[in-house]
All heavy atoms as an XYZ file, in Angstrom:
797
protein
N      25.278    -42.049      4.916
C      23.991    -41.462      5.510
C      23.013    -40.972      4.396
O      23.437    -40.297      3.460
C      24.485    -40.355      6.370
C      23.273    -39.599      7.047
S      23.934    -38.522      8.319
C      22.875    -37.253      8.200
N      21.844    -41.225      4.539
C      20.795    -40.795      3.530
C      20.074    -39.627      4.213
O      19.579    -39.648      5.287
C      19.830    -41.951      3.320
C      20.542    -43.046      2.632
C      18.673    -41.397      2.377
C      19.667    -44.276      2.360
N      20.056    -38.547      3.470
C      19.089    -37.396      3.778
C      17.833    -37.422      3.103
O      17.696    -37.526      1.967
C      19.949    -36.146      3.377
C      21.329    -35.992      4.073
C      19.162    -34.959      3.748
C      22.114    -34.914      3.627
N      16.746    -37.388      3.994
C      15.458    -37.499      3.548
C      14.816    -36.106      3.465
O      14.725    -35.421      4.483
C      14.664    -38.574      4.374
C      13.229    -38.566      3.849
C      15.342    -39.908      4.284
N      14.251    -35.779      2.401
C      13.422    -34.563      2.253
C      11.968    -34.916      2.635
O      11.215    -35.528      1.954
C      13.366    -33.990      0.872
C      12.764    -32.739      0.542
O      11.710    -32.460      1.303
O      13.171    -31.937     -0.205
N      11.578    -34.347      3.822
C      10.271    -34.730      4.385
C       9.158    -34.284      3.482
O       8.169    -34.993      3.278
C      10.143    -33.949      5.769
C      10.994    -34.681      6.811
C      10.707    -35.980      7.258
O       9.571    -36.397      7.199
O      11.677    -36.737      7.537
N       9.299    -33.243      2.881
C       8.255    -32.748      1.882
C       8.069    -33.655      0.735
O       6.955    -34.030      0.343
C       8.488    -31.241      1.308
C       8.223    -30.228      2.431
O       7.488    -30.543      3.392
O       8.987    -29.175      2.276
N       9.150    -34.037      0.167
C       9.078    -35.019     -0.935
C       8.580    -36.371     -0.480
O       7.807    -37.038     -1.201
C      10.447    -35.270     -1.627
C      10.857    -33.956     -2.476
C      12.180    -34.250     -3.055
C      12.617    -32.991     -3.959
N      13.907    -33.211     -4.674
N       8.931    -36.758      0.764
C       8.492    -37.955      1.250
C       7.000    -37.970      1.482
O       6.219    -38.966      1.134
C       9.223    -38.386      2.592
C       8.949    -39.639      3.275
C       9.347    -40.822      2.312
C       9.649    -39.732      4.621
N       6.541    -36.873      1.984
C       4.975    -36.813      2.204
C       4.219    -36.914      0.896
O       3.283    -37.445      0.773
C       4.726    -35.426      2.949
C       5.115    -35.498      4.414
O       5.231    -36.495      4.980
O       5.166    -34.398      5.038
N       4.792    -36.119     -0.220
C       4.214    -36.073     -1.476
C       4.198    -37.466     -2.095
O       3.281    -37.975     -2.644
C       4.947    -35.124     -2.412
O       4.920    -33.793     -1.892
C       4.419    -35.058     -3.778
N       5.243    -38.152     -1.939
C       5.324    -39.643     -2.478
C       4.326    -40.530     -1.821
O       3.735    -41.264     -2.400
C       6.867    -40.156     -2.198
O       7.862    -39.382     -2.959
N       4.190    -40.358     -0.574
C       3.297    -41.185      0.398
C       1.853    -40.847     -0.244
O       0.999    -41.762     -0.423
C       3.379    -40.900      1.669
N       1.485    -39.607     -0.455
C       0.134    -39.309     -0.987
C      -0.082    -39.917     -2.384
O      -1.120    -40.442     -2.724
C       0.075    -37.843     -1.136
C      -0.109    -37.246      0.171
C      -1.437    -37.495      0.970
O      -2.537    -37.771      0.301
O      -1.311    -37.778      2.176
N       0.957    -39.868     -3.198
C       0.820    -40.526     -4.603
C       0.537    -42.007     -4.427
O      -0.232    -42.638     -5.127
C       1.952    -40.140     -5.413
C       2.068    -38.633     -5.728
C       2.036    -41.046     -6.648
C       3.431    -38.176     -6.172
N       1.393    -42.674     -3.583
C       1.246    -44.098     -3.407
C      -0.037    -44.519     -2.852
O      -0.617    -45.449     -3.199
C       2.453    -44.703     -2.518
C       3.786    -44.475     -3.276
C       4.847    -44.994     -2.287
C       3.825    -45.393     -4.445
N      -0.533    -43.598     -1.931
C      -1.961    -44.054     -1.343
C      -2.920    -43.801     -2.433
O      -3.827    -44.650     -2.434
C      -2.195    -42.929     -0.137
C      -1.766    -43.439      1.276
C      -2.309    -42.746      2.305
N      -1.786    -41.423      2.417
C      -0.642    -41.017      3.134
N       0.071    -41.983      3.608
N      -0.231    -39.895      3.039
N      -2.787    -42.797     -3.257
C      -3.842    -42.655     -4.366
C      -3.882    -43.831     -5.222
O      -4.879    -44.197     -5.705
C      -3.570    -41.350     -5.046
N      -2.676    -44.456     -5.384
C      -2.613    -45.557     -6.332
C      -2.806    -46.970     -5.808
O      -2.741    -47.967     -6.482
C      -1.172    -45.478     -7.162
C      -1.061    -44.345     -8.068
C       0.427    -44.308     -8.498
C      -2.005    -44.293     -9.115
N      -2.872    -47.066     -4.560
C      -3.067    -48.378     -3.862
C      -4.510    -48.717     -3.664
O      -4.770    -49.612     -2.783
C      -2.312    -48.335     -2.567
O      -2.774    -47.328     -1.701
C      -0.715    -48.285     -2.885
N      -5.426    -48.154     -4.360
C      -6.829    -48.479     -4.207
C      -7.325    -49.087     -5.411
O      -7.265    -48.478     -6.526
C      -7.672    -47.278     -3.799
C      -9.063    -47.461     -3.348
N     -10.076    -47.858     -4.106
C      -9.495    -47.449     -1.980
C     -11.109    -47.944     -3.406
N     -10.864    -47.863     -2.054
N      -8.058    -50.190     -5.306
C      -8.458    -50.950     -6.686
C      -9.407    -50.100     -7.345
O      -9.325    -50.092     -8.668
C      -9.104    -52.251     -6.248
C      -8.181    -53.252     -5.789
O      -6.935    -53.186     -5.970
O      -8.489    -54.246     -5.071
N     -10.457    -49.361     -6.767
C     -11.320    -48.643     -7.525
C     -10.746    -47.418     -8.173
O     -10.913    -47.179     -9.260
C     -12.502    -48.229     -6.549
C     -13.635    -47.443     -7.174
C     -14.142    -48.259     -8.442
C     -14.671    -47.166     -6.196
N      -9.675    -46.844     -7.523
C      -9.008    -45.601     -8.159
C      -8.176    -46.156     -9.366
O      -8.174    -45.481    -10.304
C      -8.198    -44.976     -7.119
C      -9.048    -44.021     -6.135
C      -8.044    -43.108     -5.339
N      -7.413    -43.738     -4.273
C      -7.850    -43.969     -3.095
N      -9.112    -43.513     -2.787
N      -7.122    -44.378     -2.197
N      -7.690    -47.326     -9.307
C      -6.945    -47.859    -10.374
C      -7.874    -48.206    -11.556
O      -7.503    -48.036    -12.650
C      -6.140    -49.189     -9.939
C      -4.891    -48.995     -8.999
C      -4.208    -50.231     -8.570
C      -3.940    -47.978     -9.773
N      -9.107    -48.750    -11.199
C     -10.075    -48.994    -12.188
C     -10.362    -47.694    -12.934
O     -10.587    -47.559    -14.137
C     -11.226    -49.657    -11.570
C     -12.297    -50.108    -12.643
C     -13.499    -50.835    -12.046
O     -13.445    -51.028    -10.732
O     -14.371    -51.101    -12.822
N     -10.772    -46.538    -12.197
C     -11.105    -45.267    -12.629
C     -10.095    -44.853    -13.549
O     -10.184    -44.358    -14.622
C     -11.495    -44.277    -11.508
C     -12.712    -44.813    -10.886
C     -11.652    -42.869    -12.031
C     -13.181    -44.030     -9.541
N      -8.749    -44.851    -13.081
C      -7.556    -44.356    -13.822
C      -7.386    -45.104    -15.214
O      -7.074    -44.350    -16.213
C      -6.317    -44.467    -13.035
C      -4.981    -43.824    -13.533
C      -5.173    -42.408    -13.633
C      -3.860    -44.200    -12.472
N      -7.589    -46.422    -15.056
C      -7.486    -47.265    -16.307
C      -8.544    -46.837    -17.183
O      -8.279    -46.667    -18.507
C      -7.623    -48.679    -15.905
O      -7.689    -49.373    -17.100
N      -9.806    -46.563    -16.843
C     -10.925    -46.072    -17.610
C     -10.646    -44.798    -18.423
O     -10.830    -44.561    -19.509
C     -12.170    -46.139    -16.802
C     -13.423    -45.790    -17.673
C     -13.888    -46.674    -18.531
C     -14.005    -44.524    -17.598
C     -14.906    -46.377    -19.446
C     -15.167    -44.243    -18.279
C     -15.715    -45.138    -19.289
N     -10.119    -43.907    -17.572
C      -9.737    -42.521    -18.135
C      -8.674    -42.672    -19.185
O      -8.643    -42.121    -20.168
C      -9.251    -41.498    -16.916
C     -10.452    -41.339    -16.005
C      -8.714    -40.270    -17.533
C     -10.064    -40.592    -14.661
N      -7.644    -43.575    -18.870
C      -6.572    -43.689    -19.749
C      -7.084    -44.232    -21.086
O      -6.632    -43.874    -22.132
C      -5.527    -44.764    -19.172
C      -4.452    -45.090    -20.078
O      -3.719    -44.138    -20.577
O      -4.206    -46.288    -20.275
N      -7.968    -45.194    -21.045
C      -8.598    -45.661    -22.332
C      -9.247    -44.717    -23.100
O      -9.578    -44.936    -24.331
C      -9.322    -46.897    -21.985
C      -8.565    -48.244    -21.486
C      -9.569    -49.253    -21.053
C      -8.784    -50.399    -20.474
N      -9.709    -51.274    -19.774
N      -9.770    -43.787    -22.476
C     -10.726    -42.765    -23.191
C      -9.950    -41.293    -23.346
O     -10.595    -40.560    -23.934
C     -11.964    -42.523    -22.326
C     -12.828    -43.791    -22.399
O     -13.529    -43.953    -23.436
N     -12.696    -44.637    -21.421
N      -8.744    -41.260    -23.008
C      -8.049    -40.052    -23.077
C      -8.576    -38.900    -22.239
O      -7.875    -38.295    -21.361
C      -7.774    -39.582    -24.560
C      -6.902    -40.545    -25.257
C      -6.709    -40.135    -26.649
O      -6.586    -38.904    -26.919
O      -6.601    -40.958    -27.654
N      -9.804    -38.400    -22.561
C     -10.523    -37.274    -21.784
C     -11.994    -37.717    -21.814
O     -12.596    -38.031    -22.741
C     -10.176    -36.030    -22.600
C     -10.793    -34.868    -21.880
C     -10.522    -33.616    -22.762
C     -10.965    -32.365    -22.058
N     -10.543    -31.142    -22.815
N     -12.367    -37.790    -20.432
C     -13.696    -38.374    -20.238
C     -14.381    -37.582    -19.258
O     -13.943    -37.155    -18.190
C     -13.549    -39.878    -19.834
C     -14.959    -40.459    -19.913
C     -13.000    -40.017    -18.553
C     -15.421    -41.016    -21.149
N     -15.811    -37.501    -19.522
C     -16.727    -36.783    -18.645
C     -16.940    -37.546    -17.401
O     -17.068    -38.746    -17.425
C     -17.963    -36.464    -19.386
C     -18.985    -35.717    -18.587
O     -19.450    -36.239    -17.498
N     -19.468    -34.632    -18.922
N     -16.969    -36.897    -16.274
C     -17.229    -37.524    -15.009
C     -18.493    -38.355    -15.030
O     -18.542    -39.487    -14.391
C     -17.224    -36.572    -13.709
C     -18.350    -35.663    -13.805
C     -17.201    -37.267    -12.425
N     -19.507    -37.936    -15.685
C     -20.859    -38.628    -15.692
C     -20.578    -39.993    -16.507
O     -21.176    -40.981    -16.024
C     -21.944    -37.961    -16.451
C     -22.256    -36.564    -15.661
O     -22.227    -36.519    -14.507
N     -22.611    -35.641    -16.536
N     -19.749    -40.015    -17.345
C     -19.443    -41.163    -18.175
C     -18.721    -42.155    -17.368
O     -18.919    -43.436    -17.446
C     -18.687    -40.855    -19.563
C     -18.407    -41.949    -20.475
C     -19.628    -42.351    -21.184
C     -19.306    -43.278    -22.293
N     -20.468    -43.796    -22.989
N     -17.817    -41.713    -16.508
C     -16.996    -42.578    -15.642
C     -18.069    -43.316    -14.746
O     -18.004    -44.566    -14.669
C     -16.066    -41.692    -14.806
C     -15.017    -41.086    -15.675
C     -15.285    -42.660    -13.761
C     -14.108    -40.046    -15.056
N     -18.953    -42.639    -13.951
C     -19.570    -43.251    -12.902
C     -20.687    -44.108    -13.480
O     -21.087    -45.191    -13.150
C     -20.076    -42.428    -11.798
C     -21.065    -41.303    -12.068
C     -22.422    -41.703    -12.217
C     -20.665    -40.020    -12.130
C     -23.386    -40.608    -12.506
C     -21.541    -38.991    -12.344
C     -22.944    -39.335    -12.517
O     -23.865    -38.256    -12.710
N     -21.351    -43.518    -14.727
C     -22.295    -44.530    -15.409
C     -21.771    -45.742    -15.955
O     -22.374    -46.818    -15.850
C     -22.949    -43.707    -16.487
C     -23.971    -42.603    -15.879
O     -24.674    -42.867    -14.816
N     -24.135    -41.515    -16.514
N     -20.600    -45.611    -16.616
C     -20.067    -46.846    -17.251
C     -19.554    -47.830    -16.322
O     -19.701    -49.043    -16.391
C     -18.862    -46.423    -18.328
O     -19.374    -45.486    -19.175
C     -18.307    -47.557    -18.893
N     -18.948    -47.356    -15.280
C     -18.310    -48.125    -14.175
C     -19.360    -48.702    -13.110
O     -19.082    -49.310    -12.127
C     -17.077    -47.532    -13.458
C     -15.844    -47.244    -14.454
C     -14.921    -46.579    -13.685
C     -15.473    -48.501    -15.104
N     -20.633    -48.271    -13.282
C     -21.773    -48.480    -12.418
C     -21.344    -48.127    -10.901
O     -21.410    -48.910    -10.043
C     -22.090    -50.008    -12.406
C     -22.691    -50.320    -13.732
O     -23.432    -49.615    -14.298
N     -22.203    -51.397    -14.367
N     -20.885    -46.887    -10.821
C     -20.618    -46.338     -9.466
C     -21.607    -45.256     -9.101
O     -22.209    -44.689     -9.957
C     -19.202    -45.739     -9.454
C     -17.968    -46.712     -9.856
C     -16.794    -46.048    -10.023
C     -17.859    -47.724     -8.883
N     -21.605    -44.976     -7.716
C     -22.429    -43.785     -7.282
C     -21.466    -42.541     -7.598
O     -20.289    -42.484     -7.464
C     -22.681    -43.878     -5.822
C     -23.590    -44.976     -5.407
C     -23.783    -44.998     -3.939
O     -23.704    -43.920     -3.267
O     -24.173    -46.013     -3.481
N     -22.212    -41.488     -7.924
C     -21.568    -40.210     -8.435
C     -20.694    -39.778     -7.143
O     -19.616    -39.231     -7.370
C     -22.697    -39.156     -8.710
C     -22.070    -37.838     -9.238
C     -21.759    -36.819     -8.057
O     -22.390    -36.914     -7.090
N     -20.783    -36.011     -8.343
N     -21.238    -39.797     -5.957
C     -20.432    -39.327     -4.825
C     -19.277    -40.043     -4.613
O     -18.102    -39.495     -4.272
C     -21.336    -39.281     -3.571
O     -21.688    -40.560     -3.143
N     -19.286    -41.338     -4.805
C     -18.070    -42.241     -4.632
C     -17.014    -41.938     -5.813
O     -15.894    -41.842     -5.413
C     -18.404    -43.740     -4.732
C     -19.384    -44.109     -3.469
C     -17.191    -44.722     -4.695
C     -18.719    -44.129     -2.183
N     -17.537    -41.759     -6.889
C     -16.625    -41.567     -8.066
C     -16.062    -40.115     -7.771
O     -14.712    -40.006     -7.979
C     -17.372    -41.555     -9.361
O     -18.019    -42.671     -9.431
C     -16.603    -41.156    -10.590
N     -16.712    -39.166     -7.269
C     -16.190    -37.828     -7.205
C     -15.069    -37.933     -6.040
O     -14.128    -37.144     -6.120
C     -17.206    -36.839     -6.764
O     -18.098    -36.692     -7.876
N     -15.369    -38.670     -4.986
C     -14.333    -38.714     -3.883
C     -13.003    -39.238     -4.364
O     -11.933    -38.860     -4.069
C     -14.781    -39.659     -2.801
C     -15.868    -39.016     -1.840
C     -16.529    -39.958     -0.944
O     -16.324    -41.100     -0.902
N     -17.353    -39.477     -0.112
N     -13.090    -40.345     -5.193
C     -11.816    -41.006     -5.749
C     -11.231    -40.122     -6.817
O     -10.002    -40.054     -6.871
C     -12.227    -42.384     -6.254
C     -12.482    -43.352     -5.330
N     -11.538    -43.875     -4.375
C     -13.633    -44.025     -4.838
C     -12.057    -44.698     -3.543
N     -13.382    -44.843     -3.778
N     -11.947    -39.439     -7.479
C     -11.369    -38.526     -8.498
C     -10.673    -37.385     -7.741
O      -9.616    -36.893     -8.265
C     -12.365    -37.912     -9.513
C     -12.797    -38.981    -10.558
C     -14.148    -38.353    -11.230
C     -11.720    -39.235    -11.644
N     -11.167    -36.875     -6.707
C     -10.624    -35.916     -5.905
C      -9.256    -36.371     -5.444
O      -8.150    -35.561     -5.468
C     -11.545    -35.356     -4.779
C     -10.955    -34.322     -3.866
C     -11.862    -34.094     -2.740
N     -11.300    -33.047     -1.830
C     -10.360    -33.314     -0.709
N     -10.065    -34.540     -0.493
N      -9.893    -32.407     -0.116
N      -9.136    -37.542     -4.862
C      -7.900    -37.991     -4.418
C      -6.946    -38.215     -5.564
O      -5.643    -37.663     -5.450
C      -8.097    -39.395     -3.680
C      -8.831    -39.270     -2.503
C      -6.696    -40.155     -3.530
C      -9.393    -40.515     -1.874
N      -7.272    -38.584     -6.671
C      -6.378    -38.788     -7.798
C      -5.961    -37.361     -8.357
O      -4.898    -36.988     -8.687
C      -7.010    -39.465     -9.000
C      -7.265    -41.021     -8.765
C      -8.180    -41.532     -9.889
C      -5.930    -41.728     -8.623
N      -6.832    -36.406     -8.278
C      -6.500    -35.019     -8.726
C      -5.489    -34.370     -7.661
O      -4.639    -33.697     -8.070
C      -7.811    -34.162     -8.851
C      -7.710    -32.914     -9.530
C      -9.062    -32.225     -9.700
N      -9.563    -31.764     -8.568
C     -10.771    -32.227     -8.050
N     -11.403    -33.241     -8.563
N     -11.207    -31.864     -6.809
N      -5.789    -34.511     -6.491
C      -4.857    -34.011     -5.401
C      -3.515    -34.522     -5.535
O      -2.453    -33.884     -5.136
C      -5.501    -34.188     -4.067
C      -6.658    -33.295     -3.657
C      -7.200    -33.714     -2.341
C      -6.345    -31.755     -3.688
N      -3.326    -35.843     -5.965
C      -2.057    -36.376     -6.138
C      -1.555    -36.082     -7.381
O      -0.441    -36.565     -7.717
C      -2.243    -37.916     -6.055
N      -2.178    -35.270     -8.243
C      -1.838    -34.770     -9.539
C      -1.705    -35.930    -10.545
O      -1.008    -35.738    -11.620
C      -0.387    -34.107     -9.436
C      -0.172    -32.988    -10.400
O      -1.232    -32.573    -11.002
N       1.053    -32.593    -10.634
N      -2.430    -36.939    -10.354
C      -2.367    -38.144    -11.252
C      -3.194    -37.863    -12.508
O      -3.030    -38.389    -13.468
C      -2.739    -39.353    -10.501
C      -1.530    -39.649     -9.572
C      -2.873    -40.611    -11.551
C      -1.830    -40.678     -8.505
N      -4.422    -37.158    -12.030
C      -5.287    -36.764    -13.153
C      -5.481    -35.256    -13.071
O      -5.288    -34.588    -12.144
C      -6.831    -37.422    -13.116
C      -6.625    -38.976    -13.266
C      -7.469    -37.093    -11.796
N      -5.857    -34.806    -14.289
C      -6.255    -33.355    -14.370
C      -7.646    -33.292    -14.733
O      -8.269    -34.032    -15.343
C      -5.353    -32.595    -15.524
O      -5.558    -33.184    -16.609
C      -3.902    -32.661    -15.117
N      -8.228    -32.057    -14.449
C      -9.704    -31.838    -14.749
C      -9.911    -30.583    -15.436
O      -9.051    -29.684    -15.287
C     -10.564    -31.740    -13.411
O     -10.085    -30.705    -12.631
N     -10.824    -30.573    -16.322
C     -11.068    -29.380    -17.283
C     -12.570    -29.159    -17.225
O     -13.308    -30.079    -17.697
C     -10.600    -29.807    -18.642
C     -10.776    -28.580    -19.606
O     -10.854    -27.431    -19.212
O     -10.975    -28.899    -20.759
N     -12.960    -28.060    -16.755
C     -14.434    -27.766    -16.735
C     -14.799    -27.043    -17.959
O     -14.122    -26.112    -18.409
C     -14.734    -26.808    -15.519
C     -16.072    -26.440    -15.414
C     -16.544    -25.486    -14.188
N     -16.385    -26.386    -12.947
C     -17.410    -26.977    -12.427
N     -18.525    -27.142    -13.126
N     -17.271    -27.661    -11.261
N     -15.761    -27.592    -18.701
C     -16.319    -27.066    -19.771
C     -17.892    -26.815    -19.465
O     -18.745    -27.863    -19.686
C     -16.168    -27.930    -21.037
C     -14.582    -28.067    -21.363
C     -14.476    -29.003    -22.552
O     -15.292    -29.533    -23.122
N     -13.113    -29.293    -22.784
N     -18.158    -25.592    -19.242
C     -19.588    -25.392    -18.822
C     -20.047    -25.959    -17.529
O     -19.274    -25.909    -16.574
N     -21.016    -26.895    -17.607
C     -21.317    -27.682    -16.445
C     -20.660    -29.013    -16.290
O     -20.765    -29.676    -15.246
C     -22.905    -27.816    -16.440
C     -23.711    -26.656    -16.158
C     -25.139    -26.875    -16.094
C     -25.968    -25.563    -15.983
N     -27.412    -25.858    -15.790
N     -19.943    -29.429    -17.383
C     -19.311    -30.704    -17.371
C     -17.914    -30.636    -16.983
O     -17.221    -29.609    -17.272
C     -19.467    -31.289    -18.656
C     -20.859    -31.547    -19.149
C     -20.956    -32.245    -20.473
O     -20.038    -32.130    -21.142
N     -21.935    -32.991    -20.694
N     -17.459    -31.593    -16.228
C     -16.006    -31.736    -15.906
C     -15.339    -32.936    -16.685
O     -15.952    -34.063    -16.437
C     -15.841    -31.872    -14.354
C     -16.398    -30.597    -13.763
C     -14.289    -32.099    -14.066
C     -16.256    -30.765    -12.240
N     -14.286    -32.741    -17.356
C     -13.621    -33.844    -17.931
C     -12.231    -34.179    -17.365
O     -11.557    -33.277    -16.885
C     -13.342    -33.393    -19.556
C     -14.572    -33.263    -20.291
C     -15.383    -32.045    -20.288
C     -15.081    -34.421    -21.109
C     -16.480    -32.103    -21.099
C     -16.237    -34.210    -21.774
C     -16.854    -33.062    -21.806
N     -11.927    -35.423    -17.241
C     -10.821    -35.777    -16.603
C      -9.816    -36.523    -17.633
O     -10.325    -37.104    -18.595
C     -11.034    -36.825    -15.479
C     -11.567    -36.167    -14.193
C     -13.023    -35.936    -14.139
C     -10.874    -35.669    -13.186
C     -13.593    -35.326    -13.114
C     -11.323    -35.098    -12.219
C     -12.700    -34.910    -12.032
O     -13.216    -34.272    -11.011
N      -8.466    -36.240    -17.399
C      -7.523    -36.962    -18.251
C      -6.252    -37.269    -17.359
O      -6.136    -36.685    -16.258
C      -7.101    -36.086    -19.339
O      -6.582    -34.905    -18.896
N      -5.579    -38.248    -17.775
C      -4.348    -38.788    -17.034
C      -3.235    -37.743    -17.240
O      -3.013    -37.329    -18.425
C      -3.904    -40.065    -17.524
C      -2.650    -40.565    -16.792
C      -5.063    -41.139    -17.301
N      -2.643    -37.372    -16.206
C      -1.512    -36.346    -16.216
C      -0.217    -37.174    -16.497
O       0.595    -37.464    -15.686
C      -1.390    -35.692    -14.874
C      -0.433    -34.500    -14.792
O       0.257    -34.392    -15.825
N      -0.442    -33.681    -13.927
N      -0.028    -37.560    -17.821
C       1.136    -38.349    -18.240
C       2.452    -37.705    -17.994
O       3.432    -38.403    -17.534
C       1.030    -38.671    -19.743
C      -0.316    -39.605    -20.064
C      -1.335    -39.082    -20.723
C      -0.269    -40.955    -19.814
C      -2.384    -39.742    -21.048
C      -1.311    -41.649    -19.994
C      -2.413    -41.067    -20.625
O      -3.557    -41.843    -20.889
N       2.478    -36.402    -18.139
C       3.804    -35.731    -17.905
C       4.264    -35.943    -16.418
O       5.421    -36.193    -16.185
C       3.666    -34.176    -18.152
C       3.530    -33.859    -19.632
O       3.957    -34.803    -20.512
O       3.048    -32.847    -20.035
N       3.287    -35.798    -15.580
C       3.610    -35.855    -14.031
C       3.928    -37.400    -13.743
O       5.001    -37.612    -13.117
C       2.429    -35.430    -13.203
C       2.773    -35.376    -11.765
C       3.667    -34.554    -11.239
C       2.148    -36.267    -10.941
C       4.023    -34.547     -9.944
C       2.397    -36.385     -9.448
C       3.335    -35.455     -9.124
O       3.664    -35.362     -7.718
N       3.147    -38.271    -14.283
C       3.478    -39.753    -14.053
C       4.863    -40.077    -14.641
O       5.602    -40.820    -14.000
C       2.374    -40.554    -14.600
C       1.071    -40.373    -13.708
C       2.758    -42.028    -14.678
C      -0.196    -41.081    -14.377
N       5.157    -39.614    -15.779
C       6.411    -39.835    -16.404
C       7.554    -39.451    -15.564
O       8.765    -39.943    -15.377
C       6.519    -39.384    -17.944
C       5.697    -40.294    -18.799
O       5.522    -41.487    -18.486
N       5.285    -39.681    -19.813
N       7.477    -38.217    -15.052
C       8.405    -37.763    -14.185
C       8.665    -38.453    -12.865
O       9.791    -38.582    -12.403
C       8.123    -36.095    -13.810
O       7.055    -35.976    -12.917
N       7.520    -38.985    -12.282
C       7.542    -39.788    -11.214
C       8.323    -41.062    -11.472
O       9.108    -41.439    -10.716
C       6.097    -40.220    -10.736
C       5.239    -39.114    -10.146
C       3.971    -39.572     -9.801
C       5.958    -38.498     -8.807
N       8.074    -41.655    -12.609
C       8.814    -42.797    -13.036
C      10.250    -42.625    -13.137
O      11.015    -43.404    -12.669
C       8.215    -43.409    -14.407
C       6.843    -43.959    -14.087
C       9.078    -44.625    -14.853
C       6.013    -44.277    -15.356
N      10.693    -41.549    -13.799
C      12.052    -40.968    -13.836
C      12.564    -40.887    -12.494
O      13.803    -41.314    -12.277
N      11.987    -40.278    -11.587
C      12.508    -40.022    -10.208
C      12.623    -41.367     -9.522
O      13.643    -41.598     -8.788
C      11.551    -39.138     -9.310
C      11.519    -37.714     -9.857
O      12.626    -37.328    -10.461
N      10.568    -37.046     -9.600
N      11.709    -42.313     -9.626
C      12.035    -43.763     -9.007
C      13.114    -44.385     -9.614
O      13.919    -44.918     -8.778
C      10.653    -44.499     -9.220
C       9.454    -43.803     -8.457
C      10.908    -45.913     -8.802
C       8.123    -44.446     -8.699
N      13.329    -44.319    -10.907
C      14.393    -44.978    -11.580
C      15.778    -44.288    -11.111
O      16.689    -45.067    -10.794
C      14.307    -44.763    -13.087
C      13.316    -45.725    -13.705
C      13.252    -45.560    -15.267
C      12.314    -46.394    -15.895
N      12.187    -46.304    -17.380
N      15.766    -43.097    -10.964
C      17.026    -42.414    -10.538
C      17.308    -42.826     -9.034
O      18.457    -43.101     -8.626
C      16.791    -40.810    -10.501
C      16.871    -40.294    -11.844
O      17.278    -41.016    -12.751
O      16.423    -39.143    -11.960
N      16.247    -42.906     -8.276
C      16.463    -43.290     -6.761
C      17.018    -44.749     -6.795
O      17.962    -45.036     -5.969
C      15.066    -43.253     -6.072
C      15.272    -43.614     -4.686
C      15.816    -42.889     -3.725
C      14.655    -44.901     -4.332
C      15.909    -43.297     -2.366
C      14.853    -45.340     -3.044
C      15.416    -44.510     -1.988
N      16.412    -45.667     -7.607
C      16.746    -46.929     -7.503
C      18.174    -47.324     -8.048
O      18.844    -48.175     -7.733
C      15.775    -47.904     -8.271
C      14.385    -47.943     -7.625
C      13.489    -48.728     -8.605
C      14.426    -48.461     -6.234
N      18.762    -46.376     -8.883
C      20.082    -46.592     -9.557
C      21.134    -46.018     -8.578
O      22.263    -46.395     -8.827
C      20.003    -45.806    -10.933
C      19.257    -46.626    -11.885
C      19.254    -45.724    -13.224
O      19.691    -44.626    -13.260
O      18.529    -46.147    -14.205
N      20.806    -45.303     -7.533
C      21.677    -44.842     -6.661
C      22.188    -45.834     -5.599
O      21.548    -46.627     -5.433
C      21.167    -43.567     -5.941
C      21.015    -42.404     -6.810
C      20.603    -41.178     -6.056
C      20.283    -39.927     -7.005
N      19.931    -38.883     -6.387
């Protein structure tokens, strides 16, 4: 019998939803290539509307996939590698059971 932790299942579902959108993956890849990047640079370089970019960044931030750092009026985003690595470890552990 498998016991499912509903909270962990909900969290996992949110993370997977965040990662299953092509535009979010493109934004995430762009952030990854730049380590830490200003939100203006993201939408200008990727030719996106500011509001669309902000919506997708919010989803990635709520899933803890990216972190944000406000410096004055600017917000910088970076990939939350520690969290992603822990997710990968959890997935590996689950698959090995």
